[in-house]
N, C-alpha and C positions, 0 to 999 in steps of 0.2 A: 715373436711379439721382440719388440724392437731392446731391449740389455745398456745401460747406461755402462758402458767404461768409467773404472776410477786408476787414473796411473797417481806410484805412491814422487812418479819422478820428473820429468823435463828432459834430463840430456839422458842419454848414455853412450859409452865407448867401450870400442874392444878395441886388443891385438896380443898381436897371434906372436906364439911360443913355433919356433922349433927344434929342432934335433939334427945335424946333423951323423951322426952316431951311425959308426954302423951295421950296426945287428940286425935292420931291413929288414924286422921280422913285429917288435915289438919296442913301449918305448917306458919303463914303467916312471912317475910320474909321483909326487910327493909333499901335497900340500897338505892343513890342517882341515880335519875336516871343517873348520866355522865359516872355512870359502867353499863351499862345495860349491855350492848356485853359482859360483861367478869364474868356476874351471872348468873349460868346458873340453871339451875332450874330444877325439877325430876316432872313430873307431873303439865308442869308450870296452874292456872289461875292468871287469874286478875280480881279482884270484886274492884267494887268503886275505883281504881286505885290505891290498894292495890296486889305488889306481895303471890302467896300462893303454898306448895306447895301442891298435893293434894296424903298424904296417904294409899297407897292401905295394905299397909300390916306392920307387926310392924318393919322390914328393920329402923338404925339410919337416914339413906340418905336422905338426900334433894336435893343435891348441888352441885355443886361445887365455885369456883371462877377460870380462865386461866386466861392466858396473852400473852400477844408476846414479846420479845427483841432478841436485837443481843448474848446478851449475858443468860446463864444459872443464872447468879449474875441477872443482869435491869431486867427475867422477877420476884426474887425473890422479890426482891425489889419491883418492883405493884403490887408482891399478900399482901406482910405484908403492906404495905399502905390500896390496898381497903381490905383489912379484920379487920385492922380496922374503917368502915366504914359499917357492915355490922350487924344486929341483930337482935333476932328475939328470942323467948321463946326457953330458952334448949340450944342457938344453942350454938358450939362446931364447930371450922375452923380449923385445926394444922399446924400452921404456924412452932413451935421451929424442925421440924429437914426439913428444908428441905436444908441446905447448909448440914447434914449428907449426905440427897439423893443428888447433886451435888457431891459431893466426891466420894460416887460409882461410877453412872454413868460416870466420868473423872474417874474412874481403868477401868470400863468397855467395852471403848472406848476403853485405854490402853493395853487394857489385862492382866491385873496385880489386876481384883479381882475376886472369891473368887472363887475356882475350877477354876484359871491356871498353 
């Protein structure tokens, strides 16, 4: 039986979270519960109500922030707001390039990007 999928939003966006913290075992990531669905943690573990990314290797990526919306700009604004709510030892969430990413995506859709 075919089921119809209903979408709440048209666009989605993801920004990586990274940490060069030297522990090498786990990375605590703090955030309010209201954005839990938007915080994606690599190898997640919850201990005593705290969230951790288990670092099984020395790759700095510990997760990402995701957002959906009716435009790229709406997604980017949601991510900027959530990034201010997330913290952790040495945690970096690079939101500075979101406008450039949106511009390049639009160029690709319009056939005006690099290589065209």
